[in-house]
ROLOMAR-837808 format. One record per residue: residue number from 1; y, x, z of N, C-alpha, C, CB in turn. Coordinates in steps of 0.001 Angstrom, whole numbers, plus 500000, padded with zeros to 6 digits. Glycine has a CB too. Layout:
<rs>
pos | nv | nu | nw | cav | cau | caw | cv | cu | cw | cbv | cbu | cbw
NUM | Y | X | Z | Y | X | Z | Y | X | Z | Y | X | Z .
...
</rs>
This chain:
<rs>
pos | nv | nu | nw | cav | cau | caw | cv | cu | cw | cbv | cbu | cbw
1 | 743094 | 349730 | 287639 | 744156 | 350610 | 288042 | 743631 | 351946 | 288549 | 744990 | 349951 | 289093 .
2 | 742483 | 351948 | 289192 | 741927 | 353197 | 289710 | 741633 | 354150 | 288558 | 740643 | 352930 | 290534 .
3 | 741086 | 353621 | 287475 | 740793 | 354472 | 286310 | 742077 | 355093 | 285762 | 740082 | 353654 | 285201 .
4 | 743132 | 354287 | 285663 | 744419 | 354793 | 285173 | 744927 | 355896 | 286101 | 745465 | 353644 | 285071 .
5 | 744877 | 355633 | 287397 | 745325 | 356624 | 288364 | 744531 | 357912 | 288281 | 745235 | 356065 | 289754 .
6 | 743228 | 357798 | 288192 | 742374 | 358988 | 288101 | 742692 | 359775 | 286828 | 740879 | 358588 | 288125 .
7 | 742938 | 359065 | 285754 | 743286 | 359733 | 284490 | 744628 | 360443 | 284599 | 743324 | 358719 | 283335 .
8 | 745613 | 359799 | 285211 | 746944 | 360389 | 285350 | 746940 | 361622 | 286244 | 747908 | 359364 | 285904 .
9 | 746030 | 361666 | 287216 | 745985 | 362807 | 288139 | 745706 | 364131 | 287425 | 744923 | 362572 | 289198 .
10 | 745176 | 364064 | 286212 | 744924 | 365288 | 285446 | 746228 | 365931 | 284977 | 744029 | 364985 | 284240 .
11 | 747303 | 365111 | 284908 | 748551 | 365579 | 284309 | 749777 | 365462 | 285216 | 748804 | 364820 | 283058 .
12 | 749698 | 364612 | 286248 | 750862 | 364302 | 287074 | 750507 | 364537 | 288540 | 751337 | 362835 | 286847 .
13 | 751499 | 364946 | 289330 | 751293 | 365183 | 290759 | 750860 | 363907 | 291468 | 752571 | 365733 | 291400 .
14 | 750054 | 364081 | 292508 | 749452 | 362954 | 293211 | 750498 | 361997 | 293800 | 748550 | 363467 | 294314 .
15 | 751598 | 362519 | 294356 | 752582 | 361622 | 294958 | 753226 | 360711 | 293918 | 753656 | 362427 | 295676 .
16 | 753409 | 361207 | 292692 | 753984 | 360382 | 291623 | 752964 | 359344 | 291131 | 754450 | 361275 | 290443 .
17 | 751711 | 359736 | 291046 | 750664 | 358790 | 290652 | 750549 | 357687 | 291704 | 749299 | 359516 | 290468 .
18 | 750577 | 358075 | 292966 | 750502 | 357084 | 294046 | 751650 | 356084 | 293967 | 750514 | 357780 | 295408 .
19 | 752869 | 356569 | 293744 | 754019 | 355665 | 293640 | 753835 | 354685 | 292488 | 755320 | 356465 | 293449 .
20 | 753344 | 355176 | 291368 | 753109 | 354305 | 290213 | 752014 | 353282 | 290516 | 752726 | 355142 | 288976 .
21 | 750938 | 353718 | 291150 | 749828 | 352811 | 291456 | 750250 | 351737 | 292453 | 748634 | 353596 | 292008 .
22 | 751034 | 352105 | 293448 | 751517 | 351132 | 294432 | 752421 | 350117 | 293743 | 752273 | 351840 | 295590 .
23 | 753302 | 350586 | 292853 | 754172 | 349679 | 292105 | 753351 | 348730 | 291232 | 755160 | 350477 | 291237 .
24 | 752362 | 349264 | 290514 | 751504 | 348421 | 289676 | 750761 | 347392 | 290520 | 750502 | 349285 | 288893 .
25 | 750289 | 347822 | 291673 | 749561 | 346923 | 292564 | 750460 | 345784 | 293040 | 749003 | 347696 | 293767 .
26 | 751708 | 346122 | 293377 | 752651 | 345082 | 293802 | 752927 | 344099 | 292674 | 753964 | 345710 | 294281 .
27 | 753024 | 344596 | 291441 | 753262 | 343711 | 290293 | 752059 | 342808 | 290024 | 753582 | 344539 | 289041 .
28 | 750868 | 343346 | 290167 | 749648 | 342576 | 289890 | 749330 | 341592 | 291017 | 748462 | 343522 | 289680 .
29 | 749396 | 342050 | 292266 | 748943 | 341245 | 293398 | 750066 | 340601 | 294204 | 748126 | 342089 | 294303 .
30 | 751286 | 341098 | 294068 | 752395 | 340567 | 294854 | 752388 | 341133 | 296259 | 752334 | 339047 | 294905 .
31 | 753155 | 340498 | 297121 | 753278 | 340926 | 298517 | 752102 | 340387 | 299319 | 754623 | 340446 | 299130 .
32 | 751177 | 341257 | 299668 | 749974 | 340835 | 300400 | 750175 | 340844 | 301909 | 748807 | 341733 | 300041 .
33 | 751332 | 341329 | 302393 | 751558 | 341346 | 303837 | 751603 | 339939 | 304406 | 752852 | 342078 | 304163 .
34 | 752041 | 338957 | 303622 | 752086 | 337584 | 304131 | 750681 | 337013 | 304332 | 752880 | 336690 | 303173 .
35 | 749670 | 337698 | 303805 | 748280 | 337277 | 304001 | 747565 | 338141 | 305045 | 747522 | 337335 | 302674 .
36 | 748301 | 339079 | 305645 | 747717 | 339917 | 306693 | 747240 | 341273 | 306229 | 746589 | 339211 | 307312 .
37 | 747451 | 341613 | 304964 | 747039 | 342921 | 304459 | 748235 | 343853 | 304407 | 746393 | 342795 | 303066 .
38 | 748105 | 344995 | 305041 | 749181 | 345977 | 305020 | 748689 | 347253 | 304344 | 749686 | 346274 | 306455 .
39 | 749595 | 347943 | 303707 | 749252 | 349182 | 303014 | 749327 | 350362 | 303981 | 750191 | 349410 | 301807 .
40 | 748460 | 351355 | 303773 | 748599 | 352591 | 304543 | 749917 | 353267 | 304167 | 747392 | 353549 | 304289 .
41 | 750415 | 354133 | 305026 | 751670 | 354839 | 304741 | 751499 | 355804 | 303576 | 752155 | 355599 | 305985 .
42 | 750339 | 356405 | 303470 | 750077 | 357330 | 302366 | 749536 | 356548 | 301175 | 749076 | 358445 | 302793 .
43 | 749714 | 357100 | 299987 | 749216 | 356464 | 298775 | 747706 | 356552 | 298669 | 749851 | 357092 | 297560 .
44 | 747112 | 355750 | 297791 | 745650 | 355684 | 297702 | 744989 | 356991 | 297282 | 745260 | 354616 | 296740 .
45 | 745605 | 357724 | 296370 | 744969 | 358964 | 295920 | 745216 | 360117 | 296884 | 745473 | 359337 | 294537 .
46 | 746356 | 360100 | 297579 | 746587 | 361099 | 298629 | 745539 | 360914 | 299724 | 748034 | 360978 | 299219 .
47 | 745233 | 359671 | 300057 | 744200 | 359409 | 301065 | 742834 | 359862 | 300575 | 744160 | 357919 | 301423 .
48 | 742559 | 359659 | 299287 | 741276 | 360082 | 298736 | 741143 | 361598 | 298806 | 741122 | 359598 | 297285 .
49 | 742195 | 362290 | 298437 | 742162 | 363756 | 298465 | 742050 | 364260 | 299898 | 743419 | 364341 | 297792 .
50 | 742801 | 363652 | 300797 | 742846 | 364075 | 302198 | 741533 | 363805 | 302930 | 743982 | 363372 | 302915 .
51 | 740971 | 362606 | 302736 | 739809 | 362237 | 303531 | 738608 | 361737 | 302762 | 740196 | 361220 | 304479 .
52 | 738641 | 361814 | 301432 | 737494 | 361389 | 300644 | 737333 | 359886 | 300544 | 736263 | 361967 | 301215 .
53 | 738365 | 359122 | 300913 | 738298 | 357666 | 300846 | 738643 | 357197 | 299439 | 739248 | 357025 | 301879 .
54 | 737949 | 356190 | 298970 | 738160 | 355668 | 297630 | 739157 | 354517 | 297651 | 736837 | 355212 | 297019 .
55 | 740139 | 354514 | 296724 | 741047 | 353361 | 296643 | 740262 | 352080 | 296405 | 742087 | 353562 | 295521 .
56 | 740766 | 350984 | 296927 | 740091 | 349700 | 296823 | 740203 | 349141 | 295418 | 740664 | 348715 | 297827 .
57 | 739113 | 348571 | 294944 | 739101 | 347881 | 293667 | 738835 | 346415 | 293951 | 738033 | 348483 | 292690 .
58 | 739757 | 345537 | 293524 | 739605 | 344107 | 293768 | 738640 | 343503 | 292751 | 740974 | 343394 | 293707 .
59 | 737661 | 342771 | 293242 | 736724 | 342070 | 292362 | 736743 | 340569 | 292649 | 735295 | 342630 | 292534 .
60 | 737899 | 340069 | 293061 | 738042 | 338640 | 293303 | 738451 | 338263 | 294704 | 736789 | 337973 | 292993 .
61 | 738450 | 339212 | 295628 | 738774 | 338883 | 297014 | 740238 | 338490 | 297175 | 738454 | 340060 | 297922 .
62 | 741142 | 339146 | 296443 | 742569 | 338832 | 296569 | 742834 | 337376 | 296234 | 743404 | 339740 | 295660 .
63 | 742228 | 336878 | 295165 | 742450 | 335464 | 294810 | 741871 | 334539 | 295876 | 741819 | 335142 | 293437 .
64 | 740757 | 334918 | 296474 | 740175 | 334108 | 297556 | 741070 | 334123 | 298799 | 738764 | 334625 | 297915 .
65 | 741676 | 335278 | 299072 | 742607 | 335369 | 300204 | 743802 | 334468 | 299943 | 743071 | 336838 | 300434 .
66 | 744366 | 334542 | 298742 | 745542 | 333739 | 298403 | 745246 | 332240 | 298432 | 746060 | 334131 | 297029 .
67 | 744011 | 331861 | 298090 | 743616 | 330444 | 298108 | 743221 | 329975 | 299507 | 742455 | 330210 | 297144 .
68 | 743160 | 330892 | 300474 | 742796 | 330523 | 301837 | 741296 | 330457 | 302076 | 743402 | 329208 | 302174 .
69 | 740492 | 330884 | 301105 | 739036 | 330863 | 301270 | 738552 | 332029 | 302124 | 738349 | 330897 | 299908 .
70 | 739323 | 333126 | 302136 | 739043 | 334287 | 302980 | 740278 | 334511 | 303829 | 738681 | 335571 | 302127 .
71 | 740081 | 334627 | 305133 | 741197 | 334850 | 306044 | 741139 | 336283 | 306574 | 741170 | 333827 | 307216 .
72 | 742301 | 336904 | 306646 | 742410 | 338262 | 307161 | 742936 | 338181 | 308588 | 743342 | 339144 | 306261 .
73 | 742280 | 338878 | 309489 | 742689 | 338906 | 310884 | 743106 | 340328 | 311253 | 741546 | 338404 | 311810 .
74 | 743967 | 340468 | 312246 | 744327 | 341818 | 312704 | 743177 | 342420 | 313504 | 745624 | 341785 | 313563 .
75 | 743424 | 343558 | 314119 | 742404 | 344228 | 314906 | 741895 | 343382 | 316055 | 742938 | 345515 | 315433 .
76 | 740682 | 343650 | 316438 | 740038 | 342951 | 317552 | 740382 | 343668 | 318856 | 738490 | 342879 | 317351 .
77 | 740753 | 342905 | 319869 | 740994 | 343497 | 321182 | 739807 | 343290 | 322112 | 742252 | 342906 | 321806 .
78 | 738944 | 342323 | 321796 | 737778 | 342109 | 322643 | 736843 | 341065 | 322072 | 738208 | 341701 | 324026 .
79 | 735589 | 341134 | 322489 | 734573 | 340145 | 322124 | 733924 | 339692 | 323407 | 733510 | 340727 | 321116 .
80 | 733939 | 338400 | 323648 | 733360 | 337843 | 324869 | 732200 | 336916 | 324493 | 734439 | 337075 | 325703 .
81 | 731166 | 336943 | 325278 | 730007 | 336057 | 325087 | 729458 | 336137 | 323679 | 730381 | 334619 | 325402 .
82 | 729496 | 337314 | 323070 | 728945 | 337600 | 321742 | 729632 | 336893 | 320587 | 727521 | 337243 | 321726 .
83 | 730480 | 335872 | 320825 | 731066 | 335137 | 319701 | 732554 | 334871 | 319833 | 730362 | 333843 | 319537 .
84 | 733114 | 334919 | 321032 | 734540 | 334649 | 321215 | 735316 | 335938 | 320954 | 734834 | 334099 | 322653 .
85 | 736110 | 335934 | 319903 | 736818 | 337127 | 319474 | 738301 | 336994 | 319794 | 736609 | 337374 | 317972 .
86 | 738851 | 338026 | 320449 | 740284 | 338067 | 320750 | 740925 | 339075 | 319799 | 740551 | 338452 | 322261 .
87 | 742067 | 338678 | 319175 | 742737 | 339529 | 318211 | 744044 | 340076 | 318761 | 742992 | 338767 | 316931 .
88 | 744564 | 341128 | 318133 | 745802 | 341779 | 318558 | 746983 | 340819 | 318605 | 746122 | 342926 | 317634 .
89 | 746991 | 339807 | 317737 | 748119 | 338873 | 317695 | 747980 | 337734 | 318708 | 748257 | 338296 | 316299 .
90 | 746946 | 337796 | 319566 | 746761 | 336796 | 320606 | 745841 | 335649 | 320224 | 748073 | 336248 | 320991 .
91 | 745498 | 335527 | 318949 | 744583 | 334461 | 318541 | 743193 | 334718 | 319107 | 744524 | 334350 | 317002 .
92 | 742494 | 333630 | 319381 | 741120 | 333682 | 319860 | 740317 | 332736 | 318980 | 741011 | 333294 | 321390 .
93 | 739137 | 333149 | 318586 | 738293 | 332291 | 317766 | 736832 | 332581 | 318001 | 738623 | 332460 | 316300 .
94 | 736009 | 331598 | 317658 | 734558 | 331764 | 317773 | 733999 | 331972 | 316372 | 733887 | 330525 | 318473 .
95 | 733167 | 332994 | 316222 | 732630 | 333345 | 314915 | 731133 | 333576 | 315013 | 733331 | 334589 | 314354 .
96 | 730418 | 333155 | 313990 | 728986 | 333406 | 313919 | 728703 | 334826 | 313453 | 728315 | 332402 | 312986 .
97 | 729607 | 335381 | 312632 | 729419 | 336703 | 312049 | 730751 | 337441 | 312091 | 728874 | 336605 | 310588 .
98 | 730699 | 338726 | 312373 | 731881 | 339581 | 312327 | 731591 | 340685 | 311322 | 732239 | 340170 | 313749 .
99 | 732475 | 340827 | 310332 | 732334 | 341874 | 309327 | 733457 | 342871 | 309534 | 732356 | 341290 | 307878 .
100 | 733103 | 344137 | 309780 | 734121 | 345169 | 309952 | 734653 | 345587 | 308595 | 733553 | 346388 | 310711 .
101 | 735953 | 345626 | 308464 | 736616 | 346207 | 307302 | 737747 | 347043 | 307884 | 737144 | 345094 | 306268 .
102 | 737414 | 348222 | 308348 | 738355 | 348994 | 309146 | 739329 | 349801 | 308307 | 737610 | 349910 | 310056 .
103 | 739266 | 349692 | 307006 | 740234 | 350383 | 306170 | 739841 | 351808 | 305877 | 741572 | 350361 | 306816 .
104 | 740833 | 352684 | 305845 | 740605 | 354049 | 305392 | 740008 | 354971 | 306439 | 741875 | 354623 | 304921 .
105 | 740017 | 354587 | 307673 | 739463 | 355431 | 308730 | 738842 | 354529 | 309787 | 740559 | 356357 | 309357 .
106 | 737679 | 354889 | 310224 | 737024 | 354090 | 311255 | 737757 | 354240 | 312585 | 735546 | 354503 | 311407 .
107 | 738160 | 353117 | 313135 | 738791 | 353129 | 314456 | 737998 | 352245 | 315414 | 740265 | 352651 | 314370 .
108 | 736733 | 352060 | 315107 | 735863 | 351178 | 315876 | 735862 | 351525 | 317364 | 734449 | 351244 | 315332 .
109 | 735788 | 352802 | 317691 | 735663 | 353203 | 319092 | 736919 | 352920 | 319903 | 735335 | 354669 | 319176 .
110 | 738049 | 352694 | 319238 | 739285 | 352389 | 319947 | 739309 | 350962 | 320477 | 740470 | 352614 | 319040 .
111 | 738595 | 350045 | 319828 | 738720 | 348644 | 320223 | 737401 | 347956 | 320488 | 739447 | 347898 | 319178 .
112 | 736287 | 348461 | 320011 | 735000 | 347809 | 320222 | 734280 | 348499 | 321368 | 734138 | 347838 | 318932 .
113 | 734771 | 348256 | 322566 | 734316 | 348987 | 323754 | 732857 | 348711 | 324120 | 735194 | 348639 | 324925 .
114 | 732370 | 347502 | 323856 | 731035 | 347131 | 324304 | 729917 | 347620 | 323395 | 730950 | 345656 | 324428 .
115 | 730256 | 348224 | 322271 | 729223 | 348572 | 321304 | 729224 | 350056 | 320946 | 729399 | 347751 | 320056 .
116 | 729637 | 350919 | 321880 | 729673 | 352355 | 321599 | 728278 | 352895 | 321260 | 730252 | 353114 | 322799 .
117 | 727256 | 352252 | 321752 | 725902 | 352698 | 321453 | 725535 | 352593 | 319989 | 724932 | 351915 | 322254 .
118 | 726284 | 351788 | 319238 | 726010 | 351620 | 317803 | 726640 | 352709 | 316961 | 726508 | 350274 | 317330 .
119 | 727700 | 353372 | 317487 | 728484 | 354297 | 316677 | 728496 | 355685 | 317296 | 729911 | 353783 | 316511 .
120 | 728605 | 356713 | 316435 | 728710 | 358079 | 316942 | 730160 | 358393 | 317317 | 728192 | 359091 | 315893 .
121 | 730433 | 359622 | 317726 | 731771 | 359995 | 318195 | 732834 | 359941 | 317096 | 731732 | 361383 | 318782 .
122 | 732420 | 359882 | 315828 | 733360 | 359764 | 314707 | 733602 | 358311 | 314301 | 732841 | 360548 | 313511 .
123 | 732964 | 357376 | 315005 | 733124 | 355972 | 314667 | 732237 | 355523 | 313528 | 734538 | 355698 | 314325 .
124 | 731229 | 356293 | 313222 | 730288 | 355945 | 312154 | 729013 | 355378 | 312787 | 729963 | 357193 | 311257 .
125 | 728337 | 354439 | 312085 | 727102 | 353874 | 312635 | 726064 | 354963 | 312899 | 726525 | 352821 | 311680 .
126 | 725354 | 354849 | 314019 | 724308 | 355821 | 314338 | 723115 | 355716 | 313389 | 723842 | 355631 | 315773 .
127 | 722686 | 354484 | 313022 | 721606 | 354428 | 312039 | 722084 | 355016 | 310708 | 721114 | 352966 | 311845 .
128 | 721214 | 355731 | 310022 | 721570 | 356378 | 308759 | 721224 | 355468 | 307580 | 720844 | 357737 | 308621 .
129 | 721779 | 355759 | 306441 | 721479 | 355041 | 305206 | 719974 | 355057 | 304998 | 722222 | 355671 | 303983 .
130 | 719351 | 353968 | 304625 | 719906 | 352714 | 304123 | 720006 | 351591 | 305159 | 719083 | 352244 | 302989 .
131 | 719736 | 351867 | 306436 | 719757 | 350784 | 307430 | 721016 | 350803 | 308300 | 718529 | 350876 | 308319 .
132 | 722025 | 351552 | 307908 | 723264 | 351710 | 308679 | 724090 | 350432 | 308766 | 724102 | 352798 | 308071 .
133 | 723915 | 349509 | 307846 | 724767 | 348306 | 307750 | 724472 | 347285 | 308831 | 724596 | 347656 | 306398 .
134 | 723284 | 347283 | 309402 | 722900 | 346239 | 310348 | 722950 | 346750 | 311781 | 721501 | 345719 | 310027 .
135 | 723865 | 346154 | 312558 | 723959 | 346485 | 313967 | 723278 | 345425 | 314804 | 725413 | 346640 | 314389 .
136 | 723520 | 345477 | 316079 | 722960 | 344488 | 317002 | 723873 | 343274 | 317094 | 722747 | 345104 | 318398 .
137 | 723319 | 342143 | 317505 | 724094 | 340924 | 317762 | 724913 | 340471 | 316570 | 725006 | 341139 | 318929 .
138 | 724346 | 340572 | 315368 | 725009 | 340136 | 314129 | 726330 | 340848 | 313869 | 725251 | 338649 | 314176 .
139 | 726402 | 342106 | 314211 | 727545 | 342935 | 313849 | 727121 | 343775 | 312648 | 728021 | 343842 | 315057 .
140 | 727923 | 343722 | 311589 | 727598 | 344402 | 310342 | 728640 | 345460 | 310025 | 727492 | 343399 | 309192 .
141 | 728209 | 346512 | 309359 | 729103 | 347614 | 309002 | 728956 | 347905 | 307513 | 728793 | 348888 | 309849 .
142 | 729999 | 347610 | 306730 | 729981 | 347885 | 305288 | 730886 | 349067 | 304985 | 730426 | 346638 | 304477 .
143 | 730448 | 349896 | 304059 | 731283 | 350991 | 303592 | 731162 | 352264 | 304391 | 732679 | 350570 | 303592 .
144 | 730167 | 352369 | 305245 | 730006 | 353551 | 306089 | 728960 | 354526 | 305555 | 729633 | 353131 | 307486 .
145 | 728411 | 354273 | 304379 | 727301 | 355085 | 303895 | 727731 | 356387 | 303239 | 726495 | 354298 | 302930 .
146 | 729039 | 356549 | 302984 | 729575 | 357723 | 302278 | 728962 | 357838 | 300884 | 729304 | 359016 | 303086 .
147 | 728710 | 356683 | 300259 | 728136 | 356645 | 298915 | 729064 | 355944 | 297926 | 726781 | 355946 | 298940 .
148 | 730359 | 355937 | 298245 | 731349 | 355383 | 297325 | 731178 | 353889 | 297091 | 731278 | 356102 | 296012 .
149 | 731629 | 353459 | 295933 | 731605 | 352030 | 295616 | 730181 | 351480 | 295516 | 732342 | 351776 | 294312 .
150 | 729261 | 352296 | 295035 | 727863 | 351865 | 294957 | 727315 | 351576 | 296354 | 727000 | 352940 | 294255 .
151 | 727651 | 352420 | 297312 | 727212 | 352211 | 298689 | 727837 | 350974 | 299308 | 727541 | 353422 | 299529 .
152 | 729125 | 350744 | 299022 | 729806 | 349558 | 299537 | 729169 | 348302 | 298965 | 731310 | 349600 | 299201 .
153 | 728877 | 348327 | 297653 | 728229 | 347177 | 297014 | 726851 | 346926 | 297623 | 728105 | 347403 | 295493 .
154 | 726102 | 347985 | 297883 | 724788 | 347857 | 298517 | 724924 | 347217 | 299895 | 724101 | 349237 | 298631 .
155 | 725848 | 347732 | 300692 | 726071 | 347203 | 302036 | 726419 | 345717 | 301980 | 727191 | 347986 | 302742 .
156 | 727369 | 345373 | 301116 | 727825 | 343982 | 301012 | 726670 | 343053 | 300643 | 728951 | 343862 | 299970 .
157 | 725830 | 343470 | 299712 | 724697 | 342631 | 299302 | 723685 | 342482 | 300429 | 724013 | 343223 | 298063 .
158 | 723380 | 343580 | 301118 | 722433 | 343519 | 302240 | 722966 | 342624 | 303358 | 722151 | 344933 | 302785 .
159 | 724254 | 342742 | 303658 | 724868 | 341925 | 304707 | 724850 | 340458 | 304314 | 726311 | 342384 | 304982 .
160 | 725244 | 340157 | 303064 | 725247 | 338769 | 302590 | 723838 | 338178 | 302642 | 725805 | 338688 | 301151 .
161 | 722839 | 338938 | 302224 | 721446 | 338456 | 302274 | 721020 | 338188 | 303710 | 720490 | 339482 | 301624 .
162 | 721371 | 339084 | 304627 | 720978 | 338910 | 306023 | 721668 | 337705 | 306650 | 721297 | 340167 | 306822 .
163 | 722953 | 337531 | 306360 | 723678 | 336367 | 306873 | 723037 | 335086 | 306352 | 725172 | 336428 | 306471 .
164 | 722715 | 335063 | 305071 | 722079 | 333887 | 304477 | 720739 | 333587 | 305150 | 721878 | 334094 | 302968 .
165 | 719931 | 334622 | 305354 | 718639 | 334427 | 306029 | 718828 | 333926 | 307456 | 717837 | 335735 | 306039 .
166 | 719800 | 334503 | 308166 | 720075 | 334104 | 309541 | 720526 | 332654 | 309618 | 721132 | 335011 | 310153 .
167 | 721439 | 332272 | 308729 | 721946 | 330894 | 308719 | 720839 | 329914 | 308330 | 723138 | 330762 | 307745 .
168 | 720019 | 330287 | 307355 | 718910 | 329417 | 306949 | 717897 | 329246 | 308078 | 718214 | 329984 | 305706 .
169 | 717666 | 330319 | 308840 | 716730 | 330237 | 309957 | 717257 | 329302 | 311039 | 716470 | 331628 | 310541 .
170 | 718568 | 329217 | 311173 | 719191 | 328323 | 312155 | 719471 | 326944 | 311570 | 720487 | 328933 | 312674 .
171 | 719152 | 326768 | 310290 | 719448 | 325525 | 309578 | 720944 | 325230 | 309536 | 718715 | 324365 | 310229 .
172 | 721750 | 326283 | 309412 | 723198 | 326133 | 309282 | 723553 | 326505 | 307851 | 723982 | 327027 | 310326 .
173 | 724123 | 325574 | 307072 | 724526 | 325942 | 305712 | 725513 | 327101 | 305754 | 725149 | 324733 | 304978 .
174 | 725299 | 328131 | 304904 | 726160 | 329312 | 304940 | 727605 | 328965 | 304650 | 725677 | 330346 | 303948 .
175 | 727860 | 327867 | 303938 | 729242 | 327464 | 303669 | 729941 | 326975 | 304934 | 729276 | 326372 | 302603 .
176 | 729154 | 326634 | 305987 | 729731 | 326160 | 307233 | 729837 | 327263 | 308279 | 728912 | 325019 | 307775 .
177 | 729284 | 328444 | 307976 | 729323 | 329552 | 308937 | 730764 | 330003 | 309109 | 728426 | 330740 | 308470 .
178 | 731113 | 330278 | 310314 | 732461 | 330765 | 310634 | 732385 | 332285 | 310663 | 732993 | 330184 | 312015 .
179 | 732998 | 332941 | 309680 | 732887 | 334385 | 309518 | 734244 | 335011 | 309696 | 732299 | 334749 | 308148 .
180 | 734324 | 336046 | 310541 | 735577 | 336765 | 310740 | 735553 | 338037 | 309920 | 735810 | 337081 | 312235 .
181 | 736555 | 338224 | 309100 | 736751 | 339479 | 308378 | 737866 | 340226 | 309078 | 737086 | 339238 | 306859 .
182 | 737595 | 341424 | 309548 | 738568 | 342156 | 310352 | 738977 | 343405 | 309602 | 737994 | 342513 | 311749 .
183 | 740264 | 343618 | 309432 | 740730 | 344828 | 308786 | 741027 | 345866 | 309828 | 741961 | 344560 | 307927 .
</rs>
């Protein structure tokens, strides 16, 4: 769909392309709000033009979310004892790994009060590419490299490799690791 949208932008105004892309997305994926995913108020290409953010391309995560293999949680309100995570909806859970998926704009500094040392005033990781993905205390940051989809793929692979190494070092099968994905 992103390719179609990018092609249409050569001939049609961005707001019309966005409306078409959102409609196509709803037809392909259905209502994702029941799984905890909400759409930004602006369309994907308006956001790209406004802030340089790339529309999301699904490579299998939606089907995993629908099957319950990946769970979406709301924003984090606090982290206690390095593993107890409190969410905006009142749920509390213990997680071995927390993966930030903050969406179109980093809002890390609004809710992750204990880790300001990891991020600059714009909410971006202080370490620069290529080591920006690994924070302290098993906190990972994907998609912050400003290198588009290639950078996101790099981050995801590095994070997955590190989680696997960490779990293997603890003799915990990675399939048993409790991982929080936060939007």
